N, C-alpha and C positions, 0 to 999 in steps of 0.2 A: 314294882318289885325291888326290895332292898337285899342286896347280897352281903354287904360287908358292915352295914351299920352307918349311922349318920356321920360319924367322925371320918369315915372313908368315902363319903359321897363323891368327892372330887375324883377319886380313882375309879369308882363305879361309873360315873358319868362319862369319863373318857373311854372306858372299855366298851360301854354300850354304844357310844358314838362310833367307835372303831368297828364294832360288829355291823352296824347299819351301813357304813361305808364299804366294808368288805363285801357284804352280800349284794349291795347295789352295783358295785363294780364288777363282780364275778358271780352273777346269778346262776349260770349253768354249772360252773365248777363246784360251788357250794352245795347245790342240790345233788350233784353227782356224788360228792363225798358223804353227804347225809344218807343217800341211798346205800352206799357201801358200808357205812357204819351200821345201818339197820340190818343189812344182810349178814354182817359178822355176828350180830346178836341172834339172828334167825338160825345160824349154824350151831349155836351152842348146845342144842339137844343132842347133837351127834356125839359130843363128849361123853354124855351119859349112855347113849346107845352102845358106844364102843367099850364100855367098862369090862365086858366079858373077855376082851382080848388083852387088857392091860397086864394081866398076870404072866403072859407069855411073850409080850412084845414090849421090851423096855423103850424102844424108840418111840412107840405110839404114846406110852405113858409120859415120857419126857416132853414130847411135843404137845400133849394136852396141857401140860403145865405152862409151856412157853406161849401157846396160843391164848390161854386164859390171860396171861400178862398183856399180850397185844390188844385183846379186847378192851382192857382198861386203859392202856396207853394211847391208843389211837383217838378215842374221843377227847382225851386231854390235849393231845397235839392239835386236834381240830379247834378246840376251844381257844388255845393260844393263838392259832392262826386268825380266828375271827376277831380276837381282842388285840391283834397286832403285836403280840409278845413273841416275835419271831425267834429271838435267840433262845428263849426257853423252849419253844416248840422244837427247834433243831436239836437240842439236847435230848428231848424225848424221842425224836425220830432216829437218832443214832442207836438208842437202846432197841427200838423196834427192828432196825436193820440187823443188829447183832442177834436178836432173838430169832429172826427168820433164817439167818445164815446158820445158826446152831440147829434149827429144826431140819434144814436140809442135810446138815452134817450127821445128825442122828438117824435120819432116814437111811442114809448111805452106810452108816456105821453103828448099828444097834449095840455093839460091844461098848462103844464110848458112852452111849446113853446109859447103859447099866452102870458104868463106872462113875458117871456124873452124880448118881444118887448116893445119899448117905447110907450107911449100913442098915439103919432101921427101916428104910424103904426097900432096900435090896431083899430083906428077909420076907417081904410081903409077896414077892414073886413066887411062882410055882417052883417046886423042887427041881423039876426038869429045866426051867429057865435058869435057876441059880447054878446048876451044874454046867449048863452051856456057856454062861457068861461070867461066872464068878471065879474062874480059875486064876485070873490075874491077881485077885485079892485087893484090887484097887477100889476106892470109894471116895466120894466127895471131890472128884477131880475137877479142876478148872481148865477150860479149853479157851485159850486166848484168841481174841478176834483175828489177829494176823494169820495165825496158822489155820484157823477155820476157813478164812477167805481163800487162802492158797489151796486148800484141799478142794473147795467147791469150784473156784473159778480158774484154777491153774496158777502157774507161777509167771506166765507171760502171755502176751496177746492183747487184743483190743478190749475184750470183755474184762480181763483182769485190770487193765489200765483205767477203764471207765469206772469200775466199782471202787477202785482205790481213790480216784479223784473225788467220787461222790462221798466216800467215807471220810476223806481228809477234810472236805468242806464242812461236814457235820462236826468233825473234831474241833474245828476252829471255835465252835460255840460251847463245846464241852470243856475245853481247856481255855485258860486265860490268854489266848492269842489275840492280838489286836484286830485282825480281820474279822473276827467273830463279833466285834462290838461296834463296828462302823455304823450299824443301824441306829445307834444312840446319838450319833453326831448329826447336827442340823445347822443351818445357816440362818442368821437374822441380821439384816442391815450389814451384810458382808462380814459378819463376825461368826465364828464357829462356837457352838455351845453344845453341852451334853444334855440330852432330854432326860427328865426324871420320870416321865410317864410314857407308856407306849403310844406311838403315833402311827396311824395308818399310812402305809406306803404302797403304791401300786406295784413298784418294782420288787420290793421284798415279798409282797403277797403273791406275785406271779411266781417267784422262785419257790416259795413255801408250798404253793398249790401243786406245782410239778413234783416236788419231792414227796408230798403227802399222798398224791394219787399213785405214784410209783410204789410206795411202801404199803399202801392198802392193797394194791394188786399183788405185790410180793407176798403179803400175808395170806391172800386167797390161794396163791400158788403153793405155798408150803403146806397149808392146811389140806388142800386137795391131794397133794403127794402123800400125806400121812394117812388121811382117812378116805382114800379113793374107793373103798368098798362100801362107804356109807353115804355118799353125797348124791346118789341118784335122785332123791326127792327134791333136791335143790338145784338140779342141773340147769333148768330153764333160767332161774334167777342168776346163777353164776355165768351162764352164757350171755345173758343180757348185759350184765356188768362188764364182762370182757369186751363185748362189742362196743359199748359206750365208751369204755376206757380207751380202746384203740383209736376211736374217732377223736376223742378229746386230746389225747397225748400228742397228736400231731402238732398242736399249738405249742407244746412245751419241749419239743426235741431241740437239743442244742447242737 
């Protein structure tokens, strides 16, 4: 199989080698993530089933949009993990974290979900919903990550500290901070050099797996909170994922 063409065969060979090494070193974890990604896709019919409620529930419609983004982002994050492109993966994971935080924010505050939409979308809601949520006159609002996190996790306490630490770690890869690029540095004959192609690292893979599993679980959590009236046909699958997740995450608790 050729992904990039003959002129980029060196890149492709390295990525495929990284995939093999990742799956060989972490077989249970990669299978678990693939099960989770398949389950996320299995849940997508719910988005269609819930359409009848979108006109009166701005939080549900907003979260449908955000969950659809996560469905595309998580497989890309997993692909980066397999190919050892850890820095790129962590950039994607930060977006997934922000999407999930915003989903919880909108579930708690449907008024903000309504204000998040542009005017053209607001007009699609029922007249009753427009009257209930449109009095502020706000549209296309931006809700910044820091304020969203504070609303969801509080302004102090261990949970707040843990999520801030987690978020800051991901930000090192989104912003050009040096700690976010240490993975590119390697040693050869006691000399430091910068890698130009991604290289499998057990330590970075370990970290990436823990973060990816956590954010996959968080995606299930926010989806369940939003569409709790629709998930009964998938209850067994979600319960199985949760049980397997809790067993596996014991290895990744810091």
